[in-house]
C-alpha positions as CSV (number, residue, x, y, z in Angstrom):
1,M,54.6,17.4,105.9
2,K,52.8,17.1,102.5
3,A,53.9,19.4,99.6
4,E,51.6,19.8,96.7
5,P,52.1,22.1,93.7
6,G,49.2,23.9,92.2
7,S,47.7,27.4,91.6
8,I,46.4,29.8,94.2
9,K,43.0,29.6,92.5
10,E,42.9,25.9,92.8
11,F,43.8,26.1,96.5
12,I,41.1,28.6,97.2
13,S,38.4,27.0,95.1
14,T,38.6,23.6,96.7
15,Q,35.2,22.9,98.0
16,K,34.3,22.0,101.6
17,R,37.2,24.1,103.0
18,T,36.9,27.0,105.4
19,F,40.1,29.0,105.8
20,V,40.9,30.4,109.2
21,I,43.6,32.9,110.0
22,P,44.5,32.1,113.7
23,V,44.1,35.0,116.1
24,F,47.9,35.0,116.9
25,Q,48.7,35.9,113.3
26,R,49.6,39.5,112.2
27,Q,46.8,41.6,110.9
28,Y,46.5,42.3,107.2
29,T,49.3,44.7,106.1
30,W,49.5,44.6,102.3
31,T,49.9,48.1,100.8
32,I,48.6,49.6,97.6
33,Q,52.1,49.3,96.2
34,N,52.1,45.5,97.0
35,C,48.8,45.2,95.1
36,E,50.1,47.2,92.1
37,T,53.0,44.8,91.9
38,L,50.6,41.8,92.0
39,I,48.5,43.4,89.2
40,K,51.6,43.9,87.0
41,D,52.5,40.3,87.5
42,I,48.9,39.2,86.6
43,E,48.8,41.5,83.5
44,N,52.1,40.1,82.4
45,I,50.6,36.6,82.5
46,I,47.6,37.8,80.5
47,L,50.0,39.2,77.9
48,T,52.5,36.3,77.8
49,N,50.5,33.4,79.1
50,K,53.5,32.5,81.2
51,R,53.2,31.1,84.7
52,H,54.4,33.0,87.8
53,Y,55.5,31.6,91.2
54,F,53.4,33.1,94.0
55,G,55.2,31.4,97.0
56,N,54.3,28.8,99.5
57,I,51.1,28.4,101.5
58,V,51.6,26.6,104.8
59,F,48.5,25.2,106.7
60,Y,47.3,22.4,108.8
61,V,43.8,20.9,109.1
62,Q,42.4,21.9,112.4
63,E,39.2,20.0,112.1
64,T,37.3,17.7,109.7
65,N,33.6,16.8,109.9
66,A,33.4,13.0,109.6
67,I,29.9,13.2,107.9
68,S,30.2,16.2,105.6
69,A,34.0,15.9,105.1
70,E,34.2,19.7,105.5
71,S,37.5,20.9,106.8
72,I,38.7,23.9,108.8
73,I,42.1,24.9,107.5
74,A,44.4,27.1,109.7
75,L,46.7,29.2,107.6
76,I,50.2,29.4,109.2
77,D,52.0,31.2,106.3
78,G,50.6,32.9,103.2
79,Q,47.6,34.4,104.8
80,Q,48.5,37.9,103.4
81,R,48.5,36.5,99.9
82,V,45.3,34.5,100.3
83,T,43.5,37.5,101.7
84,T,44.7,39.7,98.8
85,I,43.6,37.2,96.1
86,M,40.2,36.9,97.9
87,L,39.8,40.7,97.8
88,L,40.7,40.7,94.1
89,L,38.2,37.9,93.4
90,A,35.5,39.8,95.3
91,A,36.2,42.9,93.1
92,I,35.9,40.7,90.0
93,A,32.7,39.1,91.2
94,Q,31.0,42.3,92.2
95,N,31.7,43.7,88.8
96,E,29.7,40.9,87.1
97,E,26.1,40.2,86.4
98,K,24.0,38.2,88.9
99,E,24.6,34.7,87.5
100,T,28.3,35.0,87.1
101,K,28.6,36.8,90.4
102,E,26.8,34.0,92.3
103,S,29.0,31.4,90.6
104,L,32.2,33.2,91.6
105,Y,30.9,33.6,95.1
106,K,30.1,29.9,95.5
107,T,33.4,28.9,94.0
108,Y,35.8,31.2,95.8
109,L,34.2,33.4,98.5
110,Q,31.5,31.4,100.3
111,I,30.9,27.8,101.2
112,N,28.5,26.2,98.7
113,S,25.8,25.0,101.0
114,E,25.4,28.3,102.8
115,E,26.4,31.9,102.7
116,T,29.3,31.3,105.1
117,I,32.3,33.4,104.3
118,K,35.1,31.1,103.2
119,L,37.9,33.0,104.8
120,K,37.7,33.8,108.5
121,Q,39.9,36.8,109.3
122,T,41.6,37.8,112.5
123,L,39.5,39.9,114.9
124,S,41.1,43.2,113.8
125,D,40.4,42.6,110.1
126,R,37.2,40.5,110.2
127,D,34.5,43.2,110.3
128,M,35.7,45.1,107.2
129,Y,36.6,41.9,105.3
130,D,33.1,40.4,105.9
131,A,31.5,43.7,105.0
132,I,33.3,43.7,101.7
133,I,32.2,40.2,100.9
134,R,28.6,40.9,101.9
135,E,28.7,44.3,100.1
136,E,27.8,46.2,103.3
137,T,30.7,48.7,103.4
138,D,28.3,51.6,103.1
139,K,27.6,51.4,106.9
140,Y,31.2,52.2,107.7
141,S,32.7,55.7,108.0
142,D,35.6,57.0,106.0
143,S,37.8,56.6,109.1
144,Q,36.8,53.0,109.5
145,K,37.6,52.4,105.8
146,D,41.1,53.8,106.3
147,C,42.6,50.3,106.5
148,P,44.5,48.0,104.1
149,T,41.6,45.6,103.7
150,Y,39.2,48.3,102.3
151,K,41.9,50.3,100.5
152,N,43.2,47.3,98.6
153,F,39.6,46.2,97.6
154,E,38.9,49.7,96.5
155,Y,42.0,49.7,94.3
156,F,41.2,46.4,92.7
157,S,37.6,47.6,92.0
158,S,39.1,50.7,90.3
159,I,41.2,48.7,87.8
160,I,39.0,45.6,87.3
161,N,37.5,46.8,84.0
162,K,40.9,46.7,82.3
163,H,40.3,43.0,81.6
164,T,37.4,40.6,81.5
165,A,36.6,38.3,84.4
166,E,37.7,35.4,82.3
167,E,41.1,37.0,81.6
168,W,41.6,37.8,85.3
169,L,40.6,34.2,86.4
170,K,42.8,32.5,83.8
171,A,45.8,34.6,84.9
172,I,45.1,34.0,88.6
173,D,45.1,30.3,87.8
174,R,48.6,30.6,86.5
175,L,49.9,32.0,89.9
176,D,51.7,28.9,91.1
177,I,52.1,28.0,94.7
178,V,53.3,25.0,96.7
179,S,50.8,24.2,99.5
180,L,52.4,22.6,102.5
181,D,50.1,20.6,104.7
182,L,51.7,20.0,108.1
183,D,49.6,16.9,108.5
184,L,49.3,16.7,112.3
185,S,48.1,13.1,112.1
186,Q,51.6,12.1,111.2
187,D,54.7,12.2,113.4
188,S,55.9,15.5,112.0
189,E,57.2,18.7,113.4
190,S,54.6,20.8,115.3
191,P,53.1,23.9,113.8
192,Q,55.0,25.8,116.4
193,I,58.4,24.6,115.2
194,I,57.4,25.4,111.6
195,F,56.1,28.8,112.6
196,E,59.4,29.6,114.3
197,S,61.4,28.3,111.3
198,M,59.5,30.7,109.0
199,N,60.0,33.5,111.4
200,S,63.8,33.1,111.1
201,T,63.6,33.7,107.3
202,G,60.9,36.3,106.9
203,K,60.2,39.6,108.7
204,P,61.0,38.7,112.4
205,L,58.1,38.6,114.8
206,N,58.6,40.5,118.0
207,T,58.5,38.8,121.4
208,A,54.8,39.7,122.0
209,E,53.8,38.1,118.7
210,L,55.9,35.0,119.3
211,M,54.4,34.6,122.8
212,C,50.8,35.0,121.6
213,N,51.5,32.4,118.9
214,F,53.1,30.0,121.4
215,L,50.3,30.3,124.0
216,L,47.4,29.9,121.6
217,M,48.6,27.6,118.8
218,D,48.0,24.3,120.7
219,I,44.4,25.4,121.6
220,S,41.5,24.6,119.3
221,L,40.5,27.3,116.9
222,D,37.2,28.0,118.6
223,A,38.9,28.2,122.0
224,Q,41.8,30.2,120.6
225,E,39.5,33.2,119.9
226,Q,38.0,33.1,123.4
227,Y,41.4,32.8,125.1
228,Y,42.6,35.6,122.9
229,K,39.7,37.9,123.9
230,D,39.6,36.9,127.6
231,N,43.4,36.9,128.2
232,W,45.8,38.1,125.5
233,L,43.8,41.2,124.5
234,I,43.6,42.2,128.2
235,I,47.3,41.9,128.5
236,V,47.9,44.1,125.4
237,E,45.4,46.7,126.7
238,R,47.1,46.9,130.1
239,L,50.7,47.0,128.8
240,R,50.0,49.2,125.7
241,N,52.7,48.0,123.3
242,S,55.0,45.1,122.4
243,E,58.0,46.7,124.0
244,E,56.3,46.9,127.4
245,I,55.0,43.3,127.0
246,Q,58.6,42.2,126.5
247,K,59.7,44.1,129.7
248,F,56.8,42.6,131.6
249,L,57.7,39.1,130.4
250,N,61.3,39.7,131.6
251,T,60.1,40.8,135.0
252,Y,57.6,37.9,135.2
253,L,60.3,35.3,134.3
254,T,62.8,36.8,136.8
255,L,60.1,36.4,139.5
256,K,59.3,32.9,138.5
257,N,62.8,31.6,137.9
258,K,64.7,33.7,140.5
259,V,67.3,34.4,137.8
260,K,67.5,37.6,135.7
261,T,66.4,36.9,132.1
262,V,68.7,38.4,129.6
263,N,67.0,41.1,127.5
264,G,65.9,39.6,124.2
265,N,65.8,36.0,125.6
266,E,62.3,36.2,127.1
267,Y,60.5,34.0,124.5
268,T,63.2,31.3,124.6
269,D,63.4,31.4,128.4
270,Y,59.6,31.2,128.7
271,K,59.4,28.1,126.4
272,N,62.1,26.4,128.3
273,T,60.8,27.0,131.8
274,Y,57.1,27.7,131.8
275,K,56.2,24.1,132.8
276,K,58.0,24.7,136.1
277,F,55.2,27.1,137.2
278,V,52.1,26.1,135.1
279,N,50.9,22.9,133.7
280,N,50.1,24.0,130.1
281,T,49.8,27.1,127.9
282,K,46.2,27.7,128.9
283,E,47.3,28.1,132.5
284,G,50.3,30.0,131.2
285,I,48.2,32.8,129.5
286,E,45.9,33.0,132.4
287,D,48.9,33.5,134.8
288,L,50.3,36.1,132.6
289,R,47.0,38.0,132.5
290,K,46.9,37.9,136.4
291,Y,50.4,39.3,136.7
292,S,49.9,41.9,134.0
293,E,47.3,43.5,136.3
294,Y,50.1,44.1,138.9
295,Y,52.6,45.2,136.3
296,Q,50.2,47.9,135.0
297,Y,50.4,49.5,138.4
298,I,54.2,49.9,137.9
299,L,53.6,51.3,134.4
300,A,50.9,53.8,135.4
301,P,51.2,54.3,139.2
302,I,49.2,57.5,139.2
303,K,46.2,55.4,138.2
304,F,46.6,53.1,141.2
305,E,43.9,54.5,143.5
306,K,43.6,51.7,146.1
307,N,46.1,53.3,148.5
308,K,47.4,56.8,148.3
309,E,50.8,56.2,150.0
310,L,51.5,53.2,147.8
311,S,50.6,55.1,144.7
312,E,53.1,57.8,145.6
313,I,55.9,55.3,146.2
314,L,55.1,53.5,142.9
315,Q,55.4,56.9,141.3
316,D,58.8,57.4,142.9
317,I,59.9,54.0,141.7
318,D,58.7,54.8,138.2
319,E,60.5,58.2,138.2
320,L,63.7,56.6,139.5
321,Q,63.5,53.7,137.1
322,I,64.2,51.0,139.7
323,S,63.4,48.1,137.5
324,A,65.5,45.6,139.6
325,I,62.7,45.5,142.2
326,F,59.9,45.0,139.7
327,P,59.7,41.2,140.2
328,F,59.5,41.7,144.0
329,I,56.7,44.2,143.5
330,L,54.7,41.7,141.4
331,L,55.1,39.1,144.2
332,L,53.9,41.6,146.8
333,F,50.8,42.4,144.8
334,D,50.1,38.7,144.5
335,F,50.5,38.4,148.2
336,Q,48.0,41.1,148.7
337,K,45.6,39.3,146.4
338,E,45.9,36.2,148.6
339,N,45.5,38.3,151.8
340,K,49.0,37.7,152.9
341,I,49.9,41.4,153.2
342,S,48.1,44.8,153.2
343,Y,48.6,47.7,150.8
344,E,49.9,49.7,153.8
345,E,52.6,47.1,154.5
346,I,53.6,47.0,150.9
347,A,54.0,50.8,151.0
348,K,56.2,50.6,154.1
349,I,58.4,47.9,152.6
350,L,58.8,49.6,149.2
351,N,59.6,52.9,150.9
352,I,62.5,51.3,152.8
353,F,63.6,49.7,149.5
354,V,63.5,53.1,147.7
355,N,65.4,54.8,150.5
356,I,68.1,52.0,150.5
357,I,68.5,52.5,146.7
358,M,68.7,56.3,146.9
359,R,71.5,56.0,149.5
360,I,73.3,53.6,147.3
361,R,73.0,55.9,144.2
362,I,74.1,59.0,146.1
363,S,77.0,57.1,147.7
364,N,77.9,55.6,144.3
365,S,78.1,52.2,146.1
366,E,79.0,49.0,144.4
367,A,75.8,47.5,145.8
368,G,73.9,48.8,142.8
369,G,73.3,46.7,139.6
370,S,73.9,43.0,139.8
371,Y,74.3,42.9,143.6
372,L,70.9,44.5,144.0
373,Q,69.4,42.1,141.5
374,S,70.9,39.2,143.4
375,F,69.4,40.4,146.7
376,V,66.0,40.7,145.0
377,N,66.2,37.1,143.8
378,H,67.3,36.0,147.2
379,L,64.4,37.9,148.8
380,I,61.9,36.2,146.5
381,K,63.3,32.8,147.3
382,K,63.0,33.5,151.0
383,I,59.4,34.6,151.0
384,E,57.5,33.1,148.0
385,K,56.1,30.3,150.1
386,S,55.3,32.5,153.1
387,K,51.9,32.5,154.6
388,D,52.2,36.2,155.4
389,F,54.8,38.9,155.1
390,D,55.4,42.3,156.7
391,E,58.0,45.0,157.3
392,S,59.8,43.3,160.2
393,Q,60.3,40.1,158.1
394,F,61.7,42.2,155.2
395,E,64.2,43.9,157.6
396,E,65.2,40.6,159.1
397,I,66.1,39.2,155.6
398,L,67.8,42.5,154.6
399,F,70.1,42.5,157.6
400,A,70.8,38.8,157.4
401,Y,71.9,39.1,153.7
402,S,73.8,42.4,153.7
403,D,77.5,42.6,154.4
404,S,77.2,46.4,154.6
405,R,77.1,47.0,150.8
406,L,73.3,47.4,150.8
407,I,73.1,49.4,154.0
408,I,74.7,52.9,153.8
409,D,74.6,54.2,157.4
410,D,73.7,57.8,158.3
411,K,77.3,59.0,158.7
412,D,78.4,57.7,155.3
413,F,75.3,58.8,153.6
414,K,75.6,62.4,154.9
415,D,79.2,62.4,153.9
416,S,78.3,61.3,150.4
417,F,75.4,63.7,150.2
418,T,77.7,66.7,150.8
419,K,80.1,65.5,148.0
420,F,78.0,64.4,145.1
421,D,77.3,66.3,142.0
422,A,73.6,67.0,142.6
423,Y,72.9,69.2,139.5
424,N,74.1,66.5,137.0
425,S,72.3,63.7,138.8
426,K,69.4,62.3,136.8
427,N,67.5,62.2,140.1
428,K,67.8,65.9,141.0
429,N,64.1,66.7,140.5
430,Y,63.1,63.8,142.7
431,L,65.7,64.8,145.4
432,F,64.3,68.4,145.7
433,R,60.7,67.2,145.6
434,K,61.3,64.8,148.5
435,L,63.3,67.4,150.5
436,E,60.4,69.9,149.9
437,F,57.8,67.4,151.1
438,K,59.8,66.9,154.3
439,L,60.0,70.7,154.9
440,S,56.5,71.7,153.9
441,N,54.4,68.6,153.2
442,D,53.7,70.4,149.9
443,R,52.4,68.0,147.2
444,E,51.8,70.7,144.7
445,N,55.5,71.3,143.8
446,W,55.8,68.0,142.0
447,K,58.6,68.9,139.7
448,P,60.9,71.9,139.6
449,K,60.5,74.0,136.5
450,S,64.2,74.8,136.7
451,I,67.1,74.6,139.1
452,E,68.8,77.9,140.0
453,H,72.6,78.0,140.6
454,I,73.0,80.7,143.2
455,L,76.7,80.8,142.5
456,P,76.1,80.9,138.7
457,K,77.4,78.3,136.3
458,T,79.3,81.0,134.4
459,L,81.9,82.6,136.6
460,T,81.6,86.4,136.1
461,P,84.2,88.9,137.4
462,Y,81.9,89.8,140.4
463,W,81.5,86.1,141.5
464,K,85.2,85.4,140.8
465,A,86.2,88.2,143.1
466,K,83.9,86.8,145.9
467,L,85.5,83.4,145.7
468,S,89.2,84.4,145.8
469,K,91.6,87.1,144.8
470,E,93.5,84.5,142.9
471,D,92.0,83.5,139.5
472,D,93.2,79.9,139.6
473,E,91.8,79.4,143.1
474,A,88.5,81.0,142.2
475,I,88.1,78.7,139.2
476,S,89.0,75.7,141.2
477,L,86.5,76.6,144.0
478,H,83.8,77.3,141.4
479,S,84.4,73.9,139.8
480,E,84.2,72.1,143.1
481,F,81.1,73.8,144.6
482,V,78.9,75.1,141.7
483,H,76.9,71.8,141.3
484,K,76.7,70.9,145.0
485,I,73.2,70.6,146.3
486,G,73.8,73.5,148.8
487,N,74.2,75.8,145.8
488,L,71.0,74.7,144.0
489,A,67.5,76.1,144.4
490,P,64.3,75.0,142.6
491,M,62.6,78.0,141.0
492,N,60.3,78.7,138.1
493,Q,62.0,79.2,134.7
494,K,61.1,82.9,134.5
495,D,62.6,83.9,137.9
496,N,65.7,81.7,137.3
497,S,66.3,83.4,134.0
498,A,65.8,86.8,135.6
499,N,68.3,86.0,138.4
500,G,70.9,84.8,135.9
501,Q,74.4,85.8,136.9
502,K,73.4,88.7,139.1
503,P,75.0,89.4,142.5
504,Y,73.4,87.5,145.5
505,S,72.0,90.8,146.9
506,E,69.9,91.1,143.7
507,K,68.9,87.4,143.6
508,K,67.5,87.3,147.1
509,K,64.1,88.9,146.3
510,L,63.1,86.2,143.7
511,L,64.6,83.4,145.9
512,K,62.3,84.5,148.8
513,A,59.3,84.7,146.4
514,S,59.7,81.1,145.3
515,S,56.8,78.7,146.0
516,W,59.4,76.2,147.2
517,K,60.2,76.4,151.0
518,V,63.6,74.9,150.4
519,T,64.3,78.0,148.3
520,Q,62.4,80.6,150.3
521,N,64.5,80.1,153.4
522,I,67.8,80.9,151.7
523,P,67.7,84.8,152.0
524,D,66.8,84.7,155.7
525,E,69.4,82.2,156.6
526,Y,72.3,83.5,154.6
527,G,73.1,87.2,154.5
528,D,75.8,86.7,151.9
529,W,76.6,83.9,149.5
530,T,80.1,82.4,149.8
531,I,81.8,79.0,149.8
532,E,81.1,78.8,153.5
533,S,77.4,79.5,152.8
534,I,77.3,76.6,150.3
535,K,79.0,74.3,152.7
536,K,76.7,75.3,155.6
537,R,73.5,74.8,153.4
538,T,74.9,71.5,152.0
539,K,75.5,70.2,155.5
540,K,72.0,71.3,156.6
541,L,70.4,69.5,153.6
542,S,72.4,66.4,154.2
543,E,71.0,66.2,157.7
544,L,67.5,66.6,156.3
545,A,68.3,63.9,153.7
546,V,69.0,61.4,156.4
547,K,65.4,61.9,157.7
548,V,63.9,61.8,154.2
549,W,65.7,58.6,153.1
550,K,65.5,56.9,156.5
551,I,66.3,53.2,156.7
552,P,66.0,50.7,159.5
553,K,68.9,50.2,161.9
554,R,70.5,46.9,162.5
555,G,69.2,45.3,165.8
556,K,66.2,47.7,166.1
C-alpha cells in the first residue's frame, strides 16, 4: 500500500485519471447538513488560511492504458467526499464565464482530451450526476431531483456567490487528504481485506452489501457492471430488501453445507465455504441468482401460478412460518428445473411435511426446532445426488430416520388436539381454515375475521350457573374449557360482538347465519351449550383433524 499526503483538489485534478465508484459501493448519501458543515470548514480556511484534514481516500488502479498512460481508478473509500467536492466544483464552474468555466471543467470534471465525465458514479446516482455536469437537469422532474446528488448541488449553487472562484479553489486546495493506493501489482492485502477492515471502523455494511462487494470486487470494472445488472439487481428485485437477502443466504448456505448457518454469520460462512460448490465468485453470483428465483416463491407464494395446489401449500408454509424446510424447498425446485420431479409431486411431499409439522406443533412434541432441522439436513444429504425423487422415496427416508419423534400417530394426535389451547395458538386461523376446507371445500373463507367463544371469555352469572352450582368448580371448568377448539367458532366481527356474553339460546341465530360451515352446524347439532357439548364438539373436530392433517403410515 502506498500512502501519499496531498489535497483533495490535487487528487481530483491529476490528469489522465478517470475515477470509478464500483457498483457494489453504497449510493451517495450526503445530506444538506453534511454539506453545510463542509462549507463552514472551507469558509474557516478562507478566513484563517489554515489547513483542514479531510480524511483518507483509498483506491486501486484497475486499469492503465500502456500507450496513453490513462488510468481507471476504483474508489474503495472516500467516494462520498470525492462526489461532494465534484458537485461543489461543478457549482463553482457553472457560475463562471465561458473561459474560466471550460478551464475548470478540463481540470476537475472532465478528461482533457474529450468530454468524458471524470467521475463515473454507481448506477443509482449516475444519471443525475451526469446531468448536473452536462447541465441537463431541466429534463428531469421535481420528483427525480428529490435526491442527495441534486439537492446538494442546488445548495452549493445557492451559496457560491459568497466568495470568488479563486477563494473557493484556494480553500479546497487546503483540504488535506492521505491517498492510499492499494497497489495490486505488489504482494499486498487484497481490496477485499481492506474493504472489510474499513467496514469494521465505519458505519457497518449489512450482509447484502458485503456479499455484493465480495462477489463483484475481483471482476473487472466493465464486467462488474454487467454482472451487477444481470445478477445482483435481479436478486435484489426478487427478494425486496437486505433483510430478506440475508434470510435467503442463510437458507442457501444451509442447503449447500447441510448445516444450519447461525443468523448473522452468513457472509463469513459464504466466504469460507463457497468454493465447495462453485469455482469462483462469477459462478457464485450466478448460482445465487438461480436459487433466488426459487426463494421468491417462498416469499410470495400467491404469485406462484405454475401449479395451484403447490401455490396453496406454499401459502400454508408462509403462514405457518416453517423456515426449517426452506432449504429442502429450494432443492425441490432445483430438481424440478432439472426434470427430476414434477410440481405435483412437490405439492404432495410438502403437504406431508406440513401435516407432520402441524401434528408436532399441536402435540407440543420435542421433534420441533433443532430435531426437525437435523432431519431436513439428513434428507438433503440423502437425495441431493438423486436422478429423480418422489413421494414414496420421501416416505422411505422419513420412516427410516424417525424414532417416533417426527411421526405423531392418529391416536396421540387426536388426544393432543382435544387438550391444546386452540384460541391462544398462533396458528388458530390456519386451523379453522383447513377444517373448513375439509367440510365445505370453501376457498372464500380464507381467514376468520374473529373467533367467537360460545362459552364466553368473561364468566357471567348466567354462564357460571350453567357450569356448576359451586363457584370454584364453575371457575375451574371455565378455565379448562373456554379456549378449547370445541368452544370456538369463526364469525365476522359484527356478529361476534353482537353475541358477546349472551345465553346460548340467543347466540344460535347468528351462529347459524355464519358463512363458515364449521360454525353453521353448531345450533343444529347442540340444543344446549354445556361442558359436555364442548367435549363432544372437540372430539368431533379432532376426528376431522386426523383427516385434514393426514400423514403416511409406516409400512404402507
